[in-house]
C-alpha angles and dihedrals in degrees: 000000000000124000092246085066090044093057097056124091122236133193109229112201120185134170114243122184095330098318135090111244117194115215121175116208134164121248088245091054091050089050089246120303146100126023108209110005125184120181089283126143114217097026115235119243096241130017128179116191121220135183123266135016145257115244117206114207140157093287097057116115130195115232119199141172120221094270091052098047099098090046090047091052089050094050091045092053092051094047095044090054094056103029103035089221120141095229097189114208120225137175110269139227119216092268127049125246118228118288094014136123108222122200110185144149090209112115096359110148111250088217086077087075127211096314104030128105143177123224124194121187121188132166086260104042154352118240122190120181133177136158091235141024092255090063092048089052093050090045090054089056089055091046093052090051090054089064120072115286090256085076084089095053119120096227135036117285134185097246122144100248098218126150119189121249110255147129118235130188112186144167135158121269088216135037093211112062105159151166125201118211117194109210096168097077088043131013121231122191124246089255092051090050090052090053088054087054091051090056090050093050094055090055094046094247115159112184122065108191104198112199099208108168135037141136094291099046148002108212107178124083113239109188094204093053110039095170091069091077095023089059111004099051093063140063131180098249142011093259130195093087088281128147107265088221092062090084137044094199095115128129127227089266093054095254117140121240140044140202141226116249116223089255087055090052093051091050093052093046090052092044087055094044090058087059093044094251121144112214112220109196120210120212110181123229153202090351135026086052105123091119092058092041092052087060097040105021087171089079092066132084094244103032091244145208096226127177138196089219093097132122094183116127089225119009130192088264099124127147114245107254092198097063121084084204088072098056094043085054093050097044088053091049093049090045090062088040094057092048089060098044119051096184120111096243131082114181113208100179105219094180133129097006114176106218100192091098091052092049090056098041117099091205094055093046088052090051089051093051092046095051097039095245116164099204145352094276090061089047087058089050088051090051091052094043088058095050089045091055089052096049091045090054088057095049098257136127119233113223124187144162129279091276093069089072097054095086117109088246094043123220123357117258113295093355121145125228124221103202115211099141100019141281096121097115093048095046095045092048089051091055102261125133112246133203114202119220105143111186094234093058107023107034105104093186086079123095117277093212142024089230101082094181093102101018123104121233116293141173095267135261129072129273109167122185099260091054090056089048092049094053114121115198096198112082119226118255101023116139119238098268093048090050089059089057092065096087100178147296140262143199118237122214107199103186108202086121099033110080097164139036091252091060090048093055091046092058093038099051136099087001089068089056093060095045087050092064092042091061099035110034127069108265094236090062094058108115123160096208091051093045093047091054093047092048091063090068093037091058089057088060090054090051094052087048090053093242106154100221129171114270117243129246124200118308088250091053093048093047095054096034 
C-alpha cells in the first residue's frame, strides 16, 4: 500500500458485544487497509457514515417494485424468523414512506452494473436500489449484516433491531465468485447441497461448481444410460481410511454412495437461481472416469474391468479416444446435462489423464495417425476440441482445468481455463477467460494449521486463513486486455477427507469468508487486521445459522498457520 494511502485517516467501526464501538486509527496504524469498516463480510466498495440509526419495529413495512418482489420475500422471511415482526410487503412508489424498507430498481444508476447496488439508511427509512434483481439480493445481504448478528437466529429474540445510518455504493470486483463442491468422493444430499448454497449467498458468491463425476462415483441420473447410477454411483466402502460411521451415505444394501435424480438437479438449480447463483456442472473426461467405465467398460481401451473402489488420485479410468462410440456416449450424456443446467458453462475436467492406455491401444494409435497427431497429449487436445465443438453448437462454453492449455495449440476456441496448477497467463494472453483457483491458495482440502493436534484429516499441506486472504487473482505483469480475461476466482472443496456436511463446513469456513472478500471487495481496501476484527462478529452469524466453522486462534496463529 502506498504512503498516500497510509497518510489518510480512516474510521474503524466494529461490533463488540452487541454495540458499535468507534475507533479512529491512521491507515499506517492499521497497516494500510479499509476506510470505514463495519462488521461486514465482504467489505463494500464505498461507505459513507452518517449520524443516527434506523430502528426496525413491529410497524416496519417492506415496499417493493415488481422486480424486487422475490428479494423482498426472501428478506421478509429472514427478518420474520428472528424478529417476530409481521413485516407486510406492499407495492412501492419511487420514494419510501416513513418507517419503511424500500427495495427497488427505479432510479438505480446503470453504472453499478448487473450486480451492484446502493444502500441508503436514514433514521426514517432504508432504501436499496439496484439496476437488477441480483444487485438487490446482494444489497439485502449487506443490510442484514448491519443489524445485530441475532438477525440470523431461527427464532425471535429480544435484540434492538438498529442499523447505522450510512450510504453504501457497492459492486463486485470480479464476475466469477465461486465455490466447487466435490460430491463424487463423498455424496451429499440435495438438502445438504442447498445448505452449501445458503452459505454462498450470505457471502455474495455466484458460481457453484458442482463436481458430479469422478473415479469414485457418478452422481447424476442420465436416463439414456441407467447403469451410470445403478453401478457407478456406489462403492463397497467409504474408503480413504475413514471411519464408516463418519457418513450416512449408505444404500439399503450397505453400499456407500448415492446420486441425484434429474428432479433433484432441477430443484437445486432453481434453489440456486433464486439466490442468483449459477450452477456449473462438471462431467469429467477423458480421465477420472472409472465410475462411468465400471458401468460401461466397452468405452475404455481395454474393456475393463473398472471399479469405483479406488482411492487413487488419478486412476487408469480413461475413455478410449479411438472409438466413435465414446463420443456418441459423451454427447448423449452432455445433451441430458445441458437440459438440466441452463447456465452458459459446462466443465469437462480434463485434468490428470494417464495416457498409457492410449499409447497401447490400436484404435487410439489409428486415430492419432489419421488425424496427424504426434503424441498422446495432442490426442487429448483432439478429444477436447471435439467436445468443445459439440458444446459450442449448443450455445455452451467449455471450461476445464489447467491441463487443457498444455496442448501445442493451447485451449480450443472460446474455451475457458480454470487454473489450479498454472496456465492462466498464457490463456489470458491468448484471449481466453480464466478462473483462478491455484492449489496453494484456494484448495480448502489442505490443513488450516500446522498444528495437527486438533485438526481433522486433510489432503496435506497448509492453507491458513491469512494466506487465503492474501491471495491476489490478477497476475503481475499482464497487460490491460489480458487482465480483463481474469474473470474471478473460486475455492475448491475436494472431499476425500470430508465425509459429512459438518466436515465440509469446517474446512470451508472461515476461509471462504476471506476468499469472498478477495473476489468482491476492491483490492486497496484489503487489510488483515480489519478483516480479523470484522470476522469476530461474522462468526457469530455463522453460529446462529448452524454453520459448523473452524474456531479461530489468535491473529498471529492464523497468519502463520
